N, C-alpha and C positions, 0 to 999 in steps of 0.2 A: 888461213880459214882452215882448218881437220874439218874432212868428210867422214861420218860413219856408215855404216849399214844396220839395217836393223832386221835382222832374221825374226818375223813376227811369228806369233806361234798360235795365230789365226790359222785352221784349214778346213773350218767346217763350218756349217750353215747357222745362223742366230734358231735360239733352242730346236736345236735336232736332239735325235738320240743319240745313249750314250755310244760313243764312237767305238769302231772295233780294235782287237791290240793290235793284229796287223798291223790298221792303219796309225794308231800311234807311235807304232814301232819305227813304221816307213814315216813319220813326221818328223820322227826327232833323227832321224838319219837325214833327210831333207835338210833339218837346222843344221848341222855339223858340217855338211856341206858346202852351202851358202856360205859358210863360217870362212873356212877355209878359200874359197873362191873369193871372197870378198876382200881377204888379205892380198892372195895374188894379185887382184886387179889394181891394186893400189889405193883401197879406203883405208884410212887411219886408224877406224875403230867398228865397232861392234856395240851397238845399244840393244837392252833387253827389259821388257816387260815385264808386269807380275800382273795374273789374270787369276782370279778360283772361280769354280764353283759355276762354269759355265760351258757347255758340251762341244761350242766351237773353239774350245781352247785345248788344243790335245797336248800341250808342255807348259803346267801349270806352277812348277816348281823352277823357279829363275833362279836357285843357288844351286840347282845340281847341272842345271845348263851352260851356269856362266864358267863351273868345274870341267867338264866338256870341252868348252868352246879352248880354256885356258890350258889345256893340254894338248887341244887339237893347232893352236895357233904359236906363232913366237914372237909378231910385232904387234899386232893390235891392241888399241886400249882394248879392256870391255866394261862397257857402263849399264848401268841398271838406269834404266829412264823410263818408268820408275818403279823400284818397289817402297812397299807401305809398309814401314816399320812395326805401326801404331800395332800392328796384330802380331806380330813378334815379339818371342820372349827377346830384348837388350842384348843381355849379353852373351846368348845362344848365337844368334845374329850376328855380334859383333867378332865372334870366335870364329863363325865359321866363312865370314867374310875375308878374315885374314887370311884364312886358307887359301881362299881364291887367288888375294893378293901375294900369296908365297908360288903358289902353282902357276901365277900369269910372270912372276919376279918382278912384280912393280906396275900390273899394268890396267889395276882396278880404282874405275873411278866409283863412288856409292849415289847415283841419282835417288832422293828420297821424297814422297810424297803424303799425304795422310791419308789419302784414299775417301774414295763418295758412294761409292757402290756397298748397298748397304749388306746384298749377299755376301760379301767377303766377310765383313765383322761378324756376320750371324755365323759363317760356318767357324770362324776360330771362336764365339763365345765373348765376343767383344764388344761391349758396347758402342755406339755410334757416340754417344753423349760423350764430351768430352773427349774427342780423340784430336781434338788439337793442341789440348796440352800432355797428353800421353803420350804425340807424337815430338814434342818438344822435351819430354823428358825421355825419351829412347835415343833420342839426338846426344844429348849431354851425356848421357851414360856411356853409348858409343864412344863419345869423344876422350871421357875418363878411363874406361879401359884400357883402351888403346893408347895412351899418353900417360899414363901414370904406374907406375910399379903395383901399389895400392894404393885401393881405391873406395871411398865410401858415397853412399847415395842414400839420401832421407826425402824423401819427393810424397806427393798425394796418390802418384801411381807405385812406387818401386819403391821398396828400401833394401839398402847394401850396405856391411858394415864390414871394412876393410877386406876386401876382394882383391883375387890378382889374377890376369888374364896372360895367358902363355901360350903358345909365343905371341908377340906383337907383332901387328903389318911389317911387311916388307918395306915399303914405305914407311920414313921417318918424318913428321911424327907418326903420320896416320895415312890413308887415302883422301885425295879431296871429296869433299860431300856437297855434291851438287842440292838444291830444293828444284823439285818440279811442283809449277804454282801454275793458277789462272786467277784467282780473285785476289783482291790488292791485298789480306790479311797474312793470305799464304805466300804473297810476294814479299812481303816485308820480312818476313824469316828468310828469306836469300840472300839479306844484307849480313845476318849474323856470320854467315858460313861461305863456302870456296865459289859460288855460281848460282845461277838460276836457268834451268830447262824451260822453254814454253813451248809445248803442242799444240798444233792447231793454231798457228798465229794469226795475227790481223795485217792487214795493208801494210806494204815495204814503211811507208813514211809512219805510222803509227810503230812498228816495231823498232825503226832507227829511233825516236822521240822517247821511249819507254826503254831502249836497251839503254842511249845515253845519259839518262837520269840516273837510272841505276849503275852505271858507271860511277859516276860523278861521286854519287851516296858511298857505293861501297870504296872508293879512293879515300874518303872522307874517313871512314868506317876504319882504316887502315890495313882492307884486304887488295893488298899490292898485286894478287895474282889469282884475282875474282876473274870468274869467265861468266861468259853469256854464251847459250845455246840455246838451238832450235829447231825443231825437228819438220822434214818437210815430207809431202808424200807424192805419190805418183808414179807412170808409168814410160819409160823409151821404146816408142815405134814410131819406124821414119815415116808411117800413115799416119799422119794425124787425127784422120777422121776417124780411122778403126780402132785409135787407141781412147779416143772420146767417145766414142760408141761401146764398145766395149766393157771398156775398163772403169769409168767415170759413175755408171750405176753403183758400182760396190761403195765409192766412196758416197752416194748420195744416202745409201743405205744405212750405214755406219755412222755419218752424220746424224742422223735421225734417234739411233739409241742410245748420243750422247745429249743430245739436246732439242728434239724433238720439232727439229724447224719442218718437217713437211708442213707442221697445218696451215693451209691456207698457200702454201706457194706449190710451184711446180717442180718437176725433179730436173729442168732445166734451167731454171732459177736457181736450185740449191747449187747444183753442180757450178756454173759461172760464178756463184758468188764463193765458192771454193775455190777455183781456182784465182780468183782475183787474190784469194791470199797464199793457198800454202802448195796447193797440188797443180801438179807438170805434169800432164797428159799428151807427148809429142813426141817428134825426133831428138835428135842429137844435136842439132844446133840450137832448139828449143831450149832444151837443158841446158849446155851452156850459154845460154844469153839468161838465163833467168838466176844459174848462179853465180853466175859474174854482176850481175844486178846485187844481185845479196850482199854479194861481196863487197863492192862497189859503196853500197848505201847505208849497208847495217856493219859489215865488219865482226860477224858475231866469232867468237874465238871458234867454235863447232856448230856444225850441223850435223843431221842424221837425216836421213833416207829410207824411206818406208814404201815396199810396192806390195804389201798383202796387207788385204783385208780379209773379213770372213766373205763366206762365200754365199752370191745372192739365191733368193729364195726361187724355185721353180729352174726354169730352162737359161737361166743368166749366164753370162759368160765367162769362165772363173781359166786362171792359168793354169797350165801343167807345171810339173817338177824342171821339167826340161827349160820349157819358158821362163820360170823364175832364173834361172841358173844361164839363161842369154842375156837374159833384163839385165843381170847383174856384171855379165861382162860388157854390155854398151854402157853400162854407167862409167865404167872403169876406163873406155875409149874416152868418154866426156873429162873426168878427171886428169887423163895426161894433156887434153889441149887447156884445162882451166888452168 
C-alpha cells in the first residue's frame, strides 16, 4: 500500500472576498514546501485537486502546480485526483500532461473525473449537458494522441484528422489513467482504464466489498495492473480531544458544501459519521491503527491523506503553515512505523 499526501489548495473561507496577491504567493510557496517535506519524510506520492471559480482556492491551475512540484521533487508520484478534462481541450491537455511526465521522468498519474460543479463549466463555457459523453471522448483522444504516431478521431464533440502529438509522454505507452468517481455509472468507466479513485469512501467493510468486486471485474477485463486508490482525511495530534474539537468542525463545514448533510443533523452527528468512514483525528497510534486496518482489510494500492480544508467562518480554529508542516512530519513518523 503506497501512501500519498495532498498539498491542498484551500487557504481561505467559503465565499470570501478575492484573496490578496501576497496571500496567493505565500500559499504557492507553502504548497511547494509541503511537497518537498512530504517526499523527505517518506510519502510515496503527491495528489493534487482541480478547483475553479472559488475564492477560497488560491491555486486553481493544477497543471502549473504539477510542473512546479515535478521540478522540486525527485521520487514521489505526482497524481491528479482529480482533474476534469471535460472543460479542457483534449490535445492541449495531452501535450501539457506529457510535459509534466517528462519533467518528473515518468512520475505522472492522471486521475480524471467528469465534474459536478456548475460554476466550473460556466467559467469555461462548456455545457453541463452531455458532460459524461464529452469526458469519454476526451479520454479516448488523450489515449490516442499519446500512443499513436498519427491520430484521427470523429466524435460528437471533437473532430481530428491525421494529427500528431510530439513528444509523447515519458512513460510508455502512456501514463496511468485513473477514474475518480462516486456514482455507479461513473464508477463503471474505471473498468475501461487503469484504476479507480474513491474520495469520501464509506465504512471499511463496504469499501472492501466494492473494491474486491471492482478488482475481480478489472481482472476479467484484462486490466492486470488495475489500481484501487482511496482518499483519507484528518489531523494528527497526540491530544485527541484537542484534535477533534479544533479540526473536526472544518470537515463538518466542508461536508455540508458537498452534500448538504447538515439538514436536520447535529454537527456532532456529522463529525461522528465522517470519523466512522474516512476522517481520523488523534495521535500517532490512532493513525497507525487506522492505516493498518485499511491495509489489512482493503489492501488498496494507494491511499492519500489530506489535512487541509477551507477555513471555518468566524473564529473557528485553522492551522498555521508551521502547524501544517509539523503535521506532515508527524505523519511521516507514522509511515515509518507502518
